[in-house]
N, C-alpha and C positions, 0 to 999 in steps of 0.2 A: 285530477290525478287519484288514484286507485292507492288502497291503503299499499298494498304489494311493494306498489314502485317506491313509496314517500320512503321507505323504509331500505328498502333500495338506494336508494339517494342519501339517504344516512348512514349508511355502512360504513363508511371511513371514518367515522366519527367512535367507532366500536374500539380500537385500538387506544384512541385517546381517555374513554371510559374504562378501560382494563387501567391503563396508567395510573387515572387517578385516582382505583380504589388501593391500589399497590401503594401509592405513596400514602395515602390516608393510615393504611395497614401501617406502614413503617412508619408517619409518623406518632400512632398511637404506641408503638414500642418503644421508642425515641422519648417520649413522652414520661413511660410506666421506668424507664432505666435514667430519665437524669432530670426532668422536672420536677417540681414539687407536687404537693399535693392539691394545692390551690389550682395551677395551670393542670394538672390533671384534671381536676373537677370542671373546669371552665371550659376543656378541647377536644378530651376523649372524647366525650356522648356525640358532640356534629361531626366528627371526624369517621365517627363508627357510622351513622346514618349516611353520610355522604358517602363510605364507601358500599355498604347494602345499595343505596339506589344505584351509585353507578352499575353495581353489576349487576343490579336486575334490568338497566335501560339495555346493559351490553346484552343482554340474554334474551331481551325481547325482539331486538334488531334483530340478530343471529336466525332469531328464531323465522320470525314473519318474512325476513330478505330469503327465507326459503321455502316458502309456502310449495305446496302443492298447484298442481294447475288445476286446471277444471276443464280441460277439452272433452267432447261429448263426442270424437272420433266412435264408431264402431269397432270395439274391441271382444275378445272371447271372453268366455266368462271368467277364467282364472285371472286373466288382466281386469276387468270389471271388479272382480273381488278383491284383488289384491290395492286396487286405485281405493274402492272403500274403506279396506282395512288403513290404508294411510288417512285416509281425509278424518277417519273418527279420531286414530290417534292424536293426529295434530288438533283436534277441535277439542278432547280430552287435557291434552297439555297446553292449547290456551285457555281454558278452564283454569287448570291449575296456578297457573301464571297469574290471570287475574284476581286467585283467591289472595295467593300470596301477596300480589301488589295493593288489594285491599287490607288486607293485616299488616302490609309494613307502613301502609298511610296511616292507622289506627295506630303502631306502636310509637311512630312519628310525633305522633300528635299527641300521646300518653307521655313522654319523654319530655317534648320541649313545654310542653303545658298550655299549649295552642288554646 
């Protein structure tokens, strides 16, 4: 099974990931408005990390489920150029997401002191 097919199979959990991120952000707002400082210290950071990770996974699923195809059909020069530009932009965005994922992993490890 190819990576694009796995992402298309996981596409149905994208709304769940978005709901989790909104719920975590709502929980953080609730903590800041109602709870004590000790509860804020205990629950705000894990909620923020869960919200950011779920948004990142939702974005990755959305990006990779719509990956451009690699058809080798005989096309005109403009269609080939457009295809190469699209693939290049997709690769650049994929690289940016990989860097963001590693940065978020580093921040998660530093904040949780693992």
